[in-house]
C-alpha positions in Angstrom: 149.5 90.0 111.8 153.1 90.1 109.7 152.8 87.6 107.5 155.9 86.0 106.5 155.5 83.8 102.3 158.3 81.3 101.9 159.3 79.1 98.6 162.4 77.9 97.6 163.4 81.0 95.6 161.1 83.7 96.6 159.9 84.1 92.9 156.4 82.7 92.5 154.4 81.3 95.4 156.2 83.6 97.8 155.8 86.9 96.1 151.9 85.9 95.4 150.4 84.9 98.9 153.0 88.2 100.0 150.9 90.2 97.6 147.2 88.6 98.5 147.6 89.2 101.5 148.8 92.7 102.4 145.4 93.4 100.0 143.8 92.1 102.6 145.1 93.9 104.9 148.0 92.3 106.6 152.1 93.5 106.5 154.0 90.8 104.3 156.7 90.1 103.4 157.9 87.0 100.9 161.3 85.2 100.8 163.3 82.2 99.5 165.4 79.5 101.4 167.9 79.4 98.4 166.8 83.2 97.4 169.2 86.2 97.5 169.4 89.8 97.6 166.2 91.4 99.3 164.6 87.6 98.8 166.6 85.8 101.1 165.8 84.6 104.2 166.7 86.0 106.8 166.9 86.1 110.3 165.4 89.6 110.4 162.7 88.4 108.4 161.8 85.3 110.8 162.3 87.5 113.6 159.7 89.9 112.1 156.7 87.6 111.6 153.6 86.8 113.3 153.2 83.8 111.3 155.7 82.1 108.4 154.2 80.8 106.0 155.8 78.2 103.4 154.9 75.9 100.6 156.1 72.7 101.5 157.3 70.4 104.1 161.4 71.1 103.0 160.8 75.0 103.9 159.5 74.5 107.2 162.5 71.5 107.4 165.0 74.4 106.4 163.9 76.7 108.8 163.8 74.5 111.9 167.2 73.6 110.9 169.0 76.7 110.8 167.0 78.8 112.3 165.4 77.1 115.7 166.0 79.5 118.3 163.9 81.9 116.3 160.9 80.3 115.8 158.0 78.4 117.2 156.8 75.5 115.1 153.8 76.5 115.9 153.8 80.1 114.0 154.2 78.0 110.6 152.0 77.1 108.4 152.8 74.3 106.0 150.5 74.9 103.1 151.5 71.8 100.9 152.1 73.9 97.3 153.9 72.7 95.1 156.3 74.2 93.5 154.4 74.1 89.9 152.8 77.3 89.5 153.8 80.9 88.0 153.7 83.9 90.4 150.1 84.9 90.4 148.4 82.6 88.3 144.9 82.9 89.2 144.6 78.1 90.4 147.7 79.4 92.5 145.6 82.7 94.5 142.4 80.2 95.2 144.7 78.0 96.8 146.7 80.0 99.0 143.4 81.3 99.8 141.2 78.0 100.4 144.4 76.8 102.5 145.6 80.0 104.4 142.0 81.8 106.0 141.0 79.2 108.0 144.6 78.9 109.8 144.9 82.2 110.5 141.8 82.5 112.6 142.6 79.3 114.1 144.5 81.0 116.7 
C-alpha cells in the first residue's frame, strides 16, 4: 500500500509519518500543501497514493479544492494533528501511530 503523508510545508509532521510507516513496510512519500520542490504536493504524488494521510482538515480541504478529480475522499485520512511538533518528536510519532494504525486496517 502506498501512503502519502501531507502537512503544511512538508518539513515536520509528514516526513515523520513517512519515515515511521516506511519502517513498518509501507511504500511512503510526503508533501506539503505549501511545499516547494520535491516536497510540493503534486498530481503525480496523489495518483501514486492508495491512502492520503493529512494532518489537518485544511489540508483535506486544499486537496479537494485543487485536485478533486484525482482523489476519492474515502482515501483521505484526516488525523487532526496540529502544527506544534518538531520532526521525529516522540510525541508526534506516538500520535501518528495511535491515529493511523486502526484506520489503515478498517478498509
